[in-house]
TORROVO-191180 format. One line per 8 residues: number of its first residue (from 1); for each residue x, y, z of N, C-alpha, C, O. Coordinates in steps of 0.2 Angstrom, whole numbers, always signed. Layout:
NUM> X Y Z X Y Z X Y Z X Y Z ~ ...
***
This chain:
1> +425 +373 +799 +420 +378 +798 +419 +380 +791 +415 +384 +789 ~ +424 +378 +787 +425 +380 +780 +418 +379 +776 +416 +383 +772 ~ +416 +373 +777 +410 +371 +773 +403 +371 +777 +398 +368 +775 ~ +403 +374 +783 +398 +374 +788 +392 +378 +785 +394 +384 +783 ~ +386 +376 +785 +380 +381 +783 +376 +381 +789 +374 +376 +792 ~ +374 +388 +791 +370 +389 +797 +364 +392 +795 +363 +396 +790 ~ +358 +389 +797 +352 +392 +796 +350 +398 +801 +352 +397 +807 ~ +347 +403 +798 +346 +409 +802 +339 +410 +803 +335 +407 +799
9> +337 +415 +807 +330 +417 +808 +329 +424 +805 +333 +428 +807 ~ +323 +425 +802 +322 +431 +799 +316 +434 +803 +311 +431 +805 ~ +317 +441 +805 +312 +444 +809 +310 +450 +805 +314 +452 +800 ~ +304 +453 +806 +303 +459 +802 +305 +465 +806 +305 +465 +812 ~ +307 +471 +803 +309 +477 +806 +302 +481 +806 +297 +479 +804 ~ +303 +487 +809 +297 +491 +810 +295 +494 +804 +289 +497 +803 ~ +299 +494 +798 +296 +496 +792 +294 +491 +787 +292 +492 +781 ~ +294 +485 +790 +291 +479 +786 +297 +475 +782 +295 +471 +778
17> +303 +478 +783 +309 +474 +780 +311 +468 +784 +307 +466 +788 ~ +317 +466 +782 +319 +460 +786 +325 +462 +790 +329 +466 +789 ~ +325 +458 +796 +331 +458 +800 +333 +451 +801 +329 +446 +801 ~ +339 +449 +802 +342 +443 +802 +344 +442 +810 +347 +446 +812 ~ +342 +436 +813 +344 +435 +819 +349 +429 +819 +347 +423 +817 ~ +355 +429 +822 +359 +424 +823 +363 +424 +829 +367 +429 +830 ~ +363 +419 +833 +366 +419 +840 +365 +424 +844 +369 +427 +848 ~ +358 +427 +844 +356 +432 +848 +358 +439 +846 +356 +444 +849
25> +362 +440 +840 +363 +446 +837 +359 +447 +831 +356 +443 +828 ~ +357 +454 +830 +353 +455 +824 +357 +459 +819 +361 +463 +821 ~ +355 +458 +813 +358 +461 +807 +353 +464 +802 +347 +462 +802 ~ +355 +469 +799 +351 +472 +794 +354 +472 +787 +360 +471 +787 ~ +350 +472 +782 +353 +471 +775 +358 +477 +774 +355 +483 +774 ~ +364 +476 +771 +368 +481 +769 +368 +482 +762 +368 +488 +759 ~ +368 +476 +758 +367 +476 +751 +365 +470 +748 +365 +465 +752 ~ +363 +469 +742 +360 +463 +739 +364 +462 +732 +365 +467 +729
33> +364 +456 +730 +367 +455 +723 +364 +448 +722 +366 +443 +724 ~ +358 +448 +717 +355 +442 +716 +352 +438 +722 +348 +442 +725 ~ +353 +432 +723 +351 +428 +729 +355 +429 +735 +353 +427 +740 ~ +360 +433 +734 +365 +434 +740 +363 +441 +744 +361 +446 +741 ~ +363 +441 +750 +362 +446 +755 +368 +448 +759 +371 +443 +761 ~ +370 +454 +760 +376 +456 +764 +373 +460 +770 +370 +465 +769 ~ +374 +457 +776 +371 +460 +782 +376 +463 +786 +382 +461 +786 ~ +374 +468 +790 +378 +471 +795 +375 +471 +802 +368 +472 +802
41> +378 +472 +807 +375 +472 +814 +371 +478 +814 +373 +483 +812 ~ +365 +478 +818 +361 +483 +819 +364 +489 +823 +361 +495 +823 ~ +369 +487 +827 +372 +492 +831 +377 +496 +827 +382 +493 +824 ~ +376 +502 +826 +381 +506 +822 +388 +506 +823 +392 +506 +818 ~ +390 +505 +829 +397 +505 +831 +400 +498 +830 +406 +497 +831 ~ +396 +493 +829 +399 +486 +828 +401 +485 +821 +397 +487 +816 ~ +406 +481 +820 +409 +480 +814 +407 +473 +811 +409 +471 +806 ~ +403 +469 +815 +401 +462 +813 +397 +462 +806 +393 +466 +805
49> +399 +458 +802 +396 +457 +796 +394 +449 +794 +398 +445 +797 ~ +389 +448 +790 +389 +441 +787 +385 +441 +781 +382 +446 +779 ~ +386 +436 +777 +383 +435 +770 +379 +429 +770 +380 +424 +773 ~ +373 +429 +766 +369 +424 +766 +368 +422 +758 +368 +427 +754 ~ +366 +416 +757 +364 +414 +750 +358 +410 +751 +358 +405 +755 ~ +352 +413 +749 +345 +411 +751 +345 +412 +758 +345 +418 +761 ~ +344 +407 +762 +343 +408 +770 +349 +405 +774 +348 +403 +779 ~ +355 +403 +770 +360 +400 +773 +366 +405 +774 +368 +409 +769
57> +370 +405 +779 +376 +409 +780 +381 +406 +776 +383 +400 +777 ~ +384 +410 +772 +390 +408 +768 +397 +411 +771 +402 +408 +770 ~ +396 +416 +775 +403 +419 +778 +401 +424 +783 +396 +428 +783 ~ +404 +424 +789 +403 +429 +794 +410 +431 +797 +414 +427 +798 ~ +410 +437 +799 +416 +440 +802 +413 +441 +809 +409 +446 +810 ~ +415 +438 +814 +412 +438 +821 +415 +442 +825 +419 +440 +830 ~ +415 +449 +824 +419 +454 +828 +414 +458 +832 +414 +464 +831 ~ +409 +456 +835 +404 +460 +839 +408 +463 +845 +412 +460 +848
65> +406 +470 +846 +409 +473 +851 +404 +474 +857 +405 +479 +861 ~ +399 +470 +857 +394 +470 +862 +391 +464 +863 +392 +459 +859 ~ +387 +463 +868 +384 +456 +870 +377 +456 +866 +374 +461 +864 ~ +375 +450 +865 +369 +449 +861 +363 +451 +865 +363 +451 +872 ~ +358 +453 +862 +352 +456 +866 +346 +451 +865 +342 +452 +860 ~ +346 +446 +869 +341 +440 +869 +334 +443 +870 +329 +440 +867 ~ +333 +448 +874 +327 +451 +876 +323 +454 +870 +318 +453 +868 ~ +327 +458 +866 +325 +461 +860 +323 +456 +855 +318 +457 +852
73> +327 +451 +854 +325 +446 +849 +319 +443 +851 +314 +441 +847 ~ +318 +441 +857 +312 +438 +860 +306 +442 +859 +300 +440 +857 ~ +306 +449 +860 +301 +453 +859 +299 +454 +852 +293 +454 +850 ~ +304 +454 +848 +302 +455 +840 +299 +448 +838 +294 +449 +834 ~ +301 +442 +840 +297 +436 +838 +290 +436 +840 +286 +434 +837 ~ +289 +438 +847 +282 +438 +849 +278 +443 +845 +272 +442 +843 ~ +281 +449 +844 +277 +454 +840 +275 +452 +833 +270 +453 +830 ~ +280 +449 +830 +279 +446 +823 +274 +441 +823 +269 +440 +819
81> +273 +436 +829 +268 +431 +829 +261 +435 +830 +256 +432 +827 ~ +261 +440 +834 +255 +444 +835 +252 +447 +828 +247 +446 +827 ~ +257 +450 +825 +255 +453 +818 +253 +448 +813 +248 +449 +810 ~ +256 +442 +813 +254 +437 +808 +247 +434 +810 +243 +433 +806 ~ +246 +433 +817 +239 +431 +819 +234 +436 +817 +228 +434 +815 ~ +235 +442 +818 +230 +447 +817 +229 +448 +809 +223 +450 +808 ~ +233 +446 +805 +232 +446 +798 +228 +440 +796 +224 +440 +791 ~ +229 +434 +799 +225 +428 +798 +219 +427 +801 +214 +423 +798
89> +218 +430 +807 +212 +428 +811 +207 +434 +811 +210 +440 +810 ~ +201 +433 +813 +196 +439 +813 +196 +441 +820 +192 +446 +822 ~ +199 +438 +825 +199 +440 +832 +202 +447 +833 +207 +448 +829 ~ +199 +451 +838 +202 +457 +839 +210 +457 +841 +212 +452 +845 ~ +214 +462 +839 +221 +462 +841 +222 +461 +849 +226 +458 +851 ~ +218 +465 +853 +219 +465 +860 +218 +458 +863 +222 +455 +867 ~ +213 +454 +860 +212 +447 +862 +218 +443 +860 +220 +438 +864 ~ +221 +444 +854 +227 +440 +852 +233 +441 +856 +236 +437 +858
97> +234 +448 +858 +239 +450 +862 +238 +447 +869 +243 +444 +872 ~ +232 +447 +872 +231 +444 +878 +233 +436 +878 +236 +434 +883 ~ +231 +433 +873 +233 +425 +872 +240 +424 +872 +243 +420 +875 ~ +243 +428 +868 +251 +427 +867 +254 +429 +874 +259 +426 +875 ~ +252 +434 +877 +255 +436 +884 +254 +430 +889 +259 +428 +892 ~ +248 +427 +889 +247 +421 +893 +252 +415 +891 +254 +412 +896 ~ +252 +414 +885 +257 +409 +882 +264 +410 +885 +268 +406 +887 ~ +266 +416 +884 +273 +418 +886 +274 +417 +893 +279 +415 +895
105> +269 +419 +897 +270 +418 +905 +270 +411 +906 +274 +409 +911 ~ +266 +407 +903 +267 +399 +904 +273 +396 +902 +276 +392 +905 ~ +276 +399 +896 +283 +397 +894 +288 +399 +899 +292 +395 +901 ~ +288 +405 +902 +292 +407 +907 +292 +403 +913 +297 +402 +916 ~ +286 +401 +915 +285 +397 +921 +288 +390 +920 +291 +388 +925 ~ +287 +387 +914 +290 +381 +913 +297 +381 +913 +301 +377 +916 ~ +300 +386 +910 +307 +387 +910 +310 +388 +918 +315 +385 +919 ~ +306 +392 +922 +308 +393 +929 +308 +386 +933 +312 +385 +936
113> +303 +382 +932 +302 +376 +935 +308 +371 +933 +310 +367 +937 ~ +309 +371 +927 +315 +367 +924 +322 +369 +927 +326 +364 +926 ~ +323 +375 +929 +329 +376 +932 +330 +373 +939 +336 +374 +942
***
């Protein structure tokens, strides 16, 4: 793992900043230096940290004291998609929300059938 580079997913937080998602855990920026970002787990009691250079993980200390919250990550991804679509399209937000909700239900149905 010494030379491994992991690609991460970035989500927006409620203030318009960035959150990083990796393996179902979420991180917020702790500090920055140039192109490097130093992240800490969003759970205050958790000591997990990771560092990124551009969008690649360069170092992480994987000491989470809690399970990953896959539901929260999925909700944030859906909300981000709705926000992005509402910026790009002239369609009313409730209509976009309804379409995304229908897509989500069809995805869940496909996952259920596949099991």
